[in-house]
C-alpha positions as CSV (number, residue, x, y, z in Angstrom):
1,M,184.6,59.8,172.4
2,N,183.2,56.4,173.6
3,V,179.6,56.0,174.3
4,K,180.6,56.4,178.3
5,E,182.0,59.6,177.6
6,E,179.2,61.3,175.4
7,Y,176.7,60.0,178.1
8,K,178.6,62.1,180.6
9,S,178.9,65.0,178.2
10,K,175.4,65.0,177.7
11,L,174.1,64.8,181.0
12,R,172.3,67.8,182.7
13,A,170.2,68.7,185.5
14,P,166.4,68.8,184.6
15,M,166.4,72.9,184.5
16,E,169.3,72.4,182.3
17,A,167.9,70.2,179.8
18,I,164.8,72.2,179.1
19,Q,166.8,75.1,178.0
20,L,166.6,73.4,174.5
21,V,163.2,74.3,174.8
22,N,162.4,77.7,172.6
23,S,159.3,79.9,172.7
24,G,157.0,78.6,170.2
25,D,158.1,75.1,170.2
26,R,155.9,71.8,170.1
27,V,156.9,69.5,172.4
28,I,155.8,65.8,172.7
29,T,156.1,63.0,175.2
30,P,155.0,59.3,175.2
31,L,151.8,57.7,176.9
32,S,151.4,57.0,180.2
33,N,154.8,55.4,182.1
34,G,156.9,57.1,179.2
35,I,155.9,60.6,180.6
36,P,159.0,62.1,182.1
37,V,158.2,63.9,185.3
38,A,161.3,65.6,185.9
39,L,161.6,67.2,182.6
40,L,157.8,68.4,182.5
41,T,158.1,69.6,186.2
42,A,161.2,71.7,185.3
43,L,159.2,72.8,182.2
44,N,156.5,74.0,184.4
45,A,158.7,76.0,186.3
46,Q,160.4,77.6,183.5
47,S,158.8,81.5,183.5
48,D,160.8,82.7,180.2
49,L,159.5,80.7,177.6
50,K,156.1,81.7,176.0
51,D,153.7,79.8,173.8
52,V,155.0,76.2,173.9
53,S,152.6,73.3,173.0
54,I,153.1,70.1,175.0
55,Y,151.2,66.6,173.4
56,S,151.0,63.5,175.7
57,G,148.6,60.9,176.6
58,I,147.4,58.6,179.2
59,E,148.6,60.9,181.9
60,L,148.5,59.2,185.1
61,F,150.8,61.3,187.3
62,P,149.5,64.3,189.1
63,L,151.6,66.7,187.7
64,D,151.3,70.8,188.4
65,L,151.3,71.0,184.8
66,Y,147.9,69.5,184.6
67,K,146.3,71.8,187.2
68,P,144.3,75.0,186.5
69,D,147.3,77.4,188.0
70,H,149.8,75.6,185.6
71,N,152.3,77.8,183.6
72,P,150.2,80.0,181.4
73,N,152.8,80.0,178.5
74,L,152.5,76.0,178.3
75,H,149.7,74.6,176.2
76,V,149.0,71.2,177.3
77,H,147.2,68.7,174.7
78,S,146.3,65.1,175.4
79,V,145.6,62.3,172.4
80,F,144.1,60.1,174.7
81,L,142.9,61.4,178.5
82,G,144.2,60.1,181.6
83,P,143.0,60.5,184.7
84,A,145.0,63.2,185.4
85,V,143.9,65.6,182.7
86,R,140.4,64.6,182.4
87,P,139.4,67.7,184.8
88,G,141.1,70.1,182.8
89,V,139.6,69.3,179.7
90,K,136.4,69.1,181.0
91,H,136.7,72.8,181.9
92,G,139.1,73.8,179.3
93,W,142.5,74.5,180.5
94,I,143.9,71.2,178.5
95,I,143.1,70.7,174.7
96,K,141.8,67.4,173.5
97,V,143.3,66.2,170.1
98,P,141.2,63.6,168.3
99,G,143.3,60.9,166.5
100,R,144.0,57.6,165.9
101,L,147.0,56.3,167.9
102,G,148.4,54.7,164.7
103,Q,148.4,57.7,162.5
104,C,150.0,60.2,164.9
105,P,153.7,59.9,163.6
106,E,152.1,60.3,159.9
107,I,150.0,63.3,161.2
108,I,153.3,65.0,162.8
109,R,154.9,64.5,159.4
110,R,152.3,65.8,157.5
111,H,150.5,68.8,159.6
112,L,152.5,69.5,162.9
113,N,156.4,69.7,163.1
114,I,157.4,68.7,166.5
115,D,160.5,70.2,168.0
116,V,161.6,68.4,171.1
117,V,160.8,65.3,172.1
118,M,161.0,64.1,176.0
119,M,161.0,60.5,177.4
120,V,161.5,58.0,180.2
121,V,164.0,55.5,179.0
122,S,165.7,52.4,180.5
123,P,169.5,52.9,181.6
124,M,172.0,53.0,178.6
125,D,173.7,49.6,177.4
126,Q,177.4,48.7,176.9
127,H,176.9,49.7,172.9
128,G,175.3,53.3,173.8
129,Y,171.4,52.5,173.3
130,F,168.6,53.3,175.4
131,S,165.4,51.4,175.2
132,M,161.9,53.2,175.4
133,G,160.7,50.5,177.6
134,T,157.3,50.4,178.1
135,N,156.4,52.9,175.9
136,A,157.3,53.1,171.9
137,D,153.7,54.4,171.2
138,Y,153.7,57.1,168.9
139,C,156.6,58.8,170.5
140,Y,159.6,56.5,169.1
141,A,158.7,57.3,165.2
142,I,158.6,61.0,166.0
143,A,162.1,61.1,167.6
144,K,163.4,59.4,164.7
145,M,162.1,62.1,162.2
146,H,164.8,64.2,160.8
147,T,162.6,67.6,161.7
148,T,162.9,66.8,165.3
149,R,165.5,69.3,166.9
150,H,166.1,67.7,170.0
151,I,165.7,64.5,171.9
152,I,166.0,64.7,175.8
153,V,165.8,61.5,177.6
154,Q,165.1,60.9,181.1
155,V,167.1,57.7,182.7
156,S,164.9,55.6,185.0
157,E,166.2,52.9,186.7
158,N,162.8,51.5,186.8
159,M,162.2,51.2,182.9
160,P,162.1,47.8,181.9
161,R,164.6,47.4,179.0
162,T,162.5,46.0,176.0
163,W,163.2,44.4,172.4
164,G,161.7,45.6,169.4
165,D,162.3,48.4,167.5
166,N,162.3,51.2,170.3
167,H,166.0,52.1,170.8
168,L,168.0,55.1,170.3
169,H,171.8,55.7,170.5
170,I,173.3,58.0,172.7
171,S,174.7,60.1,169.5
172,E,171.0,60.7,168.4
173,V,170.3,62.4,172.0
174,S,170.6,66.4,172.8
175,S,170.4,65.9,176.7
176,V,170.2,63.0,179.3
177,V,168.9,63.9,182.9
178,E,169.0,60.9,185.3
179,F,165.7,60.5,187.5
180,T,164.0,57.2,188.7
181,Q,160.2,57.8,188.8
182,P,157.8,54.9,190.0
183,M,155.7,52.8,187.6
184,V,152.4,53.7,187.8
185,E,150.5,50.3,188.1
186,L,146.8,49.9,186.9
187,P,144.7,48.9,189.8
188,Q,142.9,45.4,190.1
189,I,139.4,46.0,188.8
190,P,137.1,43.4,189.9
191,M,135.1,41.6,187.9
192,T,131.2,42.6,187.8
193,K,128.4,40.1,187.2
194,E,128.2,41.7,183.7
195,D,131.7,41.5,182.9
196,E,131.5,37.6,183.4
197,I,128.5,37.2,181.4
198,I,130.1,39.8,178.3
199,G,133.4,38.0,178.9
200,G,131.8,34.4,178.7
201,T,129.9,35.3,175.5
202,I,133.1,36.9,173.8
203,A,135.3,34.1,174.6
204,E,132.9,31.7,173.5
205,M,133.5,33.2,169.7
206,I,137.1,33.1,169.9
207,E,138.8,30.1,168.4
208,N,141.9,28.1,169.2
209,G,144.8,29.6,167.3
210,S,143.5,33.4,167.3
211,T,145.8,36.5,168.0
212,L,144.4,38.8,170.6
213,Q,144.1,42.3,171.0
214,L,142.6,43.7,174.4
215,G,141.7,46.9,175.7
216,I,141.7,48.3,178.9
217,G,138.9,47.5,181.6
218,G,136.9,45.0,183.4
219,I,135.2,43.4,180.2
220,P,138.6,42.7,178.4
221,N,140.0,41.1,181.5
222,A,136.9,39.2,181.8
223,V,137.3,37.9,178.2
224,G,140.8,36.5,179.5
225,H,139.4,34.8,182.3
226,F,136.9,32.8,179.8
227,L,139.9,31.9,177.7
228,E,141.5,29.6,179.8
229,N,140.6,26.2,177.8
230,R,141.9,27.7,174.5
231,R,145.3,26.9,173.0
232,D,147.9,28.6,171.2
233,L,146.4,31.9,171.5
234,G,148.8,34.7,170.1
235,I,149.4,38.5,171.3
236,H,149.3,41.5,168.6
237,S,147.9,44.5,170.7
238,E,148.2,47.9,171.1
239,M,148.9,47.6,174.8
240,F,150.2,44.9,176.6
241,S,147.9,44.1,180.0
242,D,148.1,41.7,182.9
243,A,145.0,39.9,181.4
244,M,147.6,38.5,178.8
245,L,150.5,37.6,181.2
246,E,147.8,35.6,183.2
247,L,146.8,33.6,179.8
248,Y,150.6,33.2,178.9
249,L,151.1,31.8,182.3
250,Q,148.3,29.3,182.4
251,G,150.0,27.7,178.9
252,V,147.1,29.4,176.8
253,V,149.1,32.0,175.0
254,T,152.1,30.1,173.0
255,G,151.8,32.3,169.7
256,R,152.6,29.1,167.7
257,K,149.6,29.5,165.4
258,K,150.8,33.2,164.7
259,T,151.2,34.2,160.9
260,L,153.2,37.0,161.9
261,K,155.9,37.0,163.9
262,P,155.0,33.6,165.6
263,G,155.9,33.3,168.9
264,K,156.2,36.9,169.8
265,W,154.0,39.3,171.7
266,V,153.7,42.3,169.6
267,G,152.8,45.6,170.9
268,C,153.5,49.4,171.2
269,F,153.1,49.9,174.8
270,A,152.6,48.1,178.0
271,L,150.4,49.2,181.2
272,G,149.6,47.0,184.0
273,S,151.1,45.4,187.2
274,N,154.7,45.5,188.3
275,K,154.7,41.5,187.7
276,L,153.9,42.6,184.0
277,Y,156.6,45.2,184.1
278,K,159.2,42.4,185.3
279,F,157.9,40.0,182.8
280,I,158.6,41.8,179.7
281,H,162.2,43.3,181.0
282,D,164.7,42.0,178.8
283,N,162.3,39.1,177.3
284,P,163.1,38.6,174.0
285,M,159.7,37.0,173.4
286,I,158.4,40.6,174.0
287,E,158.8,43.1,171.1
288,I,157.5,47.0,171.6
289,H,157.4,48.7,168.5
290,S,156.1,52.0,167.0
291,S,152.2,52.2,167.1
292,E,152.9,53.6,163.4
293,W,153.5,49.6,162.7
294,V,151.6,47.8,165.0
295,N,148.2,49.4,164.6
296,D,148.3,49.7,160.8
297,P,145.2,47.8,159.7
298,M,147.8,46.4,156.9
299,V,150.1,44.9,159.3
300,I,147.1,43.7,161.7
301,R,145.4,41.8,158.9
302,M,148.8,39.8,158.5
303,N,147.6,38.0,161.9
304,D,145.2,35.0,160.7
305,K,142.2,34.9,163.3
306,M,142.8,38.4,164.5
307,V,140.4,39.3,167.5
308,S,140.0,42.6,169.1
309,I,138.0,43.2,171.8
310,N,137.3,47.1,172.7
311,T,135.1,48.8,175.3
312,A,132.3,51.7,174.6
313,I,130.2,54.0,176.2
314,E,127.1,54.0,173.7
315,A,125.8,52.5,170.8
316,D,122.8,53.9,168.6
317,L,120.6,51.7,166.3
318,T,122.2,52.0,163.2
319,G,125.5,50.5,164.6
320,Q,127.3,53.6,165.7
321,V,129.8,53.8,168.4
322,N,130.8,56.3,170.9
323,A,133.7,54.9,172.6
324,E,135.5,58.1,174.3
325,A,132.8,60.6,175.4
326,M,129.9,61.2,177.8
327,G,127.8,63.3,175.8
328,T,130.0,66.7,175.5
329,V,132.4,65.5,178.1
330,Q,135.3,63.9,176.5
331,Y,136.5,61.0,178.8
332,S,139.1,59.3,176.9
333,G,140.2,59.0,173.2
334,M,140.2,56.9,170.1
335,G,143.4,55.3,170.4
336,G,143.6,52.1,168.1
337,F,139.8,51.5,168.4
338,I,139.5,51.9,164.6
339,D,143.0,50.4,163.5
340,F,142.1,47.2,165.4
341,V,138.4,47.2,164.1
342,Q,139.6,47.7,160.2
343,G,142.7,45.2,160.9
344,C,140.5,42.6,162.2
345,W,138.2,42.6,159.4
346,N,140.7,42.1,156.7
347,S,142.3,39.2,158.7
348,R,141.5,36.0,157.5
349,G,139.2,34.7,160.1
350,G,139.1,37.6,162.0
351,K,136.6,39.3,164.2
352,S,136.3,42.6,166.0
353,F,134.3,43.1,169.2
354,I,132.8,46.3,170.8
355,A,131.7,45.6,174.6
356,L,129.4,47.8,176.6
357,Y,126.9,47.5,179.6
358,S,123.5,47.6,178.7
359,T,122.8,50.3,181.3
360,Y,124.4,53.1,183.7
361,I,123.3,55.0,186.4
362,N,123.3,58.9,185.5
363,K,124.2,61.7,188.1
364,E,120.4,62.0,189.3
365,G,120.6,58.2,190.1
366,E,118.4,57.1,187.2
367,K,119.2,54.1,185.3
368,K,119.6,54.7,181.8
369,S,120.0,52.6,178.2
370,R,123.4,52.5,176.4
371,I,121.8,51.4,173.8
372,V,119.9,54.7,172.4
373,S,117.9,55.5,169.1
374,T,120.2,58.3,168.5
375,M,123.6,59.4,169.8
376,S,123.5,61.7,172.7
377,P,123.7,65.4,171.9
378,G,127.2,66.5,171.7
379,S,128.7,63.0,171.7
380,V,131.2,61.5,169.3
381,V,131.4,58.6,166.9
382,T,134.4,56.7,167.4
383,G,133.5,53.6,165.1
384,N,130.9,54.3,162.4
385,R,128.1,51.8,161.4
386,C,130.0,50.6,158.3
387,E,133.2,49.6,160.4
388,V,131.4,47.7,163.5
389,E,131.2,44.1,163.3
390,Y,129.7,42.6,166.6
391,I,128.1,44.6,169.4
392,V,127.8,42.7,172.7
393,T,125.9,43.2,176.0
394,E,125.1,41.4,178.9
395,Y,122.0,40.3,176.8
396,G,123.8,38.8,173.9
397,V,125.6,39.5,170.5
398,A,124.6,41.9,167.9
399,L,126.0,41.3,164.4
400,M,126.2,44.7,162.7
401,K,128.1,43.5,159.2
402,G,125.8,43.0,156.4
403,M,122.6,44.0,158.2
404,S,119.9,46.5,157.2
405,N,119.0,49.1,159.4
406,R,116.1,47.9,160.3
407,Q,117.8,44.4,161.1
408,R,120.8,46.7,163.0
409,A,117.8,48.1,164.9
410,K,116.2,44.8,166.0
411,N,119.4,43.0,166.9
412,L,120.5,45.8,169.5
413,I,117.2,45.9,170.9
414,A,117.4,42.4,171.5
415,I,120.8,42.8,173.6
416,A,119.1,46.2,175.1
417,H,118.2,45.9,178.9
418,P,114.3,44.6,179.0
419,D,113.5,47.6,181.0
420,F,114.1,50.0,177.5
421,R,113.4,47.4,174.8
422,D,109.7,48.9,174.4
423,E,111.0,52.5,174.3
424,L,113.5,51.9,171.9
425,T,111.0,50.2,169.5
426,F,108.8,52.8,169.7
427,E,111.6,55.2,169.0
428,A,112.7,53.4,166.0
429,K,109.3,53.7,164.7
430,Q,109.4,57.4,165.1
431,L,112.4,57.5,163.3
432,R,111.1,55.1,160.3
433,I,114.0,52.7,161.1
434,L,111.1,50.1,162.1
435,D,107.4,50.0,160.4
């Protein structure tokens, strides 16, 4: 049969499509806008299934599946916490799975067989291909594994069609569901005074011709704001953001000096505004590939002057960084943090920056330092002290690479909030880091 006939033969209602899921299966979906709302809603309503594990990340849709009274036969796992699942992880009805985004497909190959892949795709083209659009992330590579029993696609008119290695043919798909869900947009984050200072400090250290990876948040956006006078920047990033689009529209991002895929934006997912989604739609300059390739440090290093900017929650005086938890409470995930730190270190002329505010206000209304003598009880180490290169606050830049524990402590105390420097110095002496 031709591709149109095959499409029609596989077209199902959501409740019909999820009949391919068996008790005991592991089901996986992409991140953010790749999460198929209709399919997961139908799965949550299926009472006959037992012991089904569902994996996803950056959960933006407030689905019943993520609520405490969700189907008890479904066990939801998150690899990078979105706002919809943070309460569930905190209180125990949703499970956090640690892991580097770039390693997720290989973890599946070695240790976790996935039975069913569900994802949102753009409409099928004349040749029978669907694009995973904004979200190849880890899910595309998993869909292509010979151990995956079924691929179920939810076709949405709103999903952009993107170039890159992220396409599935109708012959590879078990069922098709048509359901157009909205594309979630990230809200505009106003720049704070601290964002401006940190962004400006990092921007000063980025050279013309560099290739950028920017994370999510006010600080990475501020870095983009202060790069308006740079030239010929390129993009190789886990995520495409509006900050990158603005730099492109200003003529700053050209990709001409990139040493890997010159002129191309390379990423594994996009999350931002509808303006960004429209820009990447059917744009041959934009390539979205699997995180297994995009986040591979050996691929990242092929970009000369590779620069990554990520944010953190806490750093201790030895240079260990926590970017994903507030004490014992998990807030986000590792994502591509270490992938890009390692890739930038091995890039010729590369640099990696970890940015954080010097203080925060706790629930009792007290000001606390984000630079601490030792990590908070129960917190996690996202970046170990031997990986981290630069740590930046609104009080300056602290170099970690090549520094002794004594020098690390001195450098970090110098960029801590002035109200806490004496206390940190005393604690460093108690720990015998300083004399």
